C-alpha positions as CSV (number, residue, x, y, z in Angstrom):
1,M,5.0,32.5,3.6
2,I,1.5,31.2,2.3
3,W,0.2,30.0,4.9
4,Y,1.0,33.8,7.1
5,S,-1.4,35.3,4.1
6,A,-3.8,32.6,4.8
7,L,-3.6,32.7,8.6
8,W,-4.0,36.4,8.5
9,H,-7.3,36.2,6.1
10,L,-8.7,33.8,8.3
11,L,-7.8,35.9,11.6
12,G,-9.6,39.0,8.8
13,V,-12.5,36.8,8.7
14,L,-13.5,35.4,12.6
15,T,-13.0,39.6,13.8
16,E,-15.9,40.3,11.6
17,V,-17.8,37.6,12.5
18,G,-20.1,37.4,15.5
19,P,-20.4,35.2,18.4
20,A,-23.2,32.9,16.3
21,G,-20.7,33.1,13.4
22,L,-17.8,31.3,15.6
23,L,-20.3,28.5,17.6
24,A,-21.6,27.8,13.9
25,G,-18.2,27.6,13.0
26,T,-16.9,25.4,15.8
27,A,-19.7,23.2,15.3
28,A,-18.8,22.8,11.8
29,A,-15.2,22.2,12.6
30,A,-16.1,19.9,15.6
31,G,-18.3,17.5,13.2
32,L,-15.6,17.6,10.1
33,L,-13.5,15.9,12.8
34,L,-15.7,13.6,14.0
35,A,-16.8,12.1,10.7
36,V,-13.2,11.5,10.1
37,A,-12.5,9.6,13.0
38,L,-15.1,7.4,12.3
39,A,-14.2,7.6,8.6
40,V,-10.7,6.1,10.0
41,R,-12.3,3.7,12.6
42,V,-14.3,2.0,9.9
43,L,-11.2,1.8,7.1
44,R,-8.9,-0.1,10.3
45,R,-11.3,-2.0,11.0
46,G,-12.1,-3.5,7.4
47,A,-8.4,-3.9,6.8
48,V,-7.9,-6.1,10.3
49,A,-10.5,-8.2,9.1
50,A,-9.3,-9.2,6.1
51,P,-5.7,-10.0,6.3
52,G,-4.1,-11.0,3.1
53,P,-3.3,-14.3,2.5
54,R,-1.0,-16.3,5.2
55,I,2.2,-18.3,4.8
56,T,1.7,-21.6,5.6
57,P,4.5,-23.8,6.7
58,P,5.0,-27.2,4.8
59,L,2.9,-30.1,5.1
60,P,4.9,-33.0,6.1
61,T,3.7,-35.5,4.2
62,M,5.7,-34.0,1.1
63,G,8.9,-35.6,0.6
64,V,11.6,-34.8,-1.5
65,P,10.4,-34.5,-5.0
66,R,10.8,-37.0,-7.4
67,H,13.7,-36.6,-9.8
68,R,13.0,-37.0,-13.5
69,D,15.1,-38.8,-16.0
70,P,16.2,-35.9,-18.4
71,D,16.8,-38.2,-21.4
72,A,13.4,-39.5,-21.4
73,Q,11.6,-38.7,-24.6
74,G,10.0,-35.7,-25.5
75,R,11.8,-33.4,-22.5
76,P,14.6,-31.4,-24.2
77,R,17.8,-31.6,-23.6
78,P,20.2,-29.5,-21.8
79,R,22.0,-27.4,-24.2
80,A,25.5,-25.4,-23.4
81,P,25.7,-21.3,-23.6
82,T,26.0,-20.6,-27.3
83,A,29.0,-17.8,-28.5
84,A,26.2,-14.7,-28.6
85,R,25.2,-15.8,-24.8
86,A,28.9,-15.8,-23.8
87,A,29.4,-12.4,-25.7
88,A,26.2,-11.1,-24.3
89,R,27.9,-11.2,-20.8
90,A,30.9,-10.1,-21.3
91,L,29.2,-6.6,-22.2
92,R,27.7,-6.3,-19.3
């Protein structure tokens, strides 16, 4: 309903404006559209020119990862789940 009142107001304003006012309004609207079109073109060109990081395939020289000794000095030993963790999982 608001759009109808805005359109009615616009029509009322345009009927009171002479030919020079209509020409100036049309020129202003065309200039605004041209500025928006140029801004969109510039923004698109910038977005295409700088794409995000690309995913590259792994190098063929990389083989199977080296398996390390889990019992080596300084490495933490794997632990079994505790009763508190088992209870927390049961509540999920």
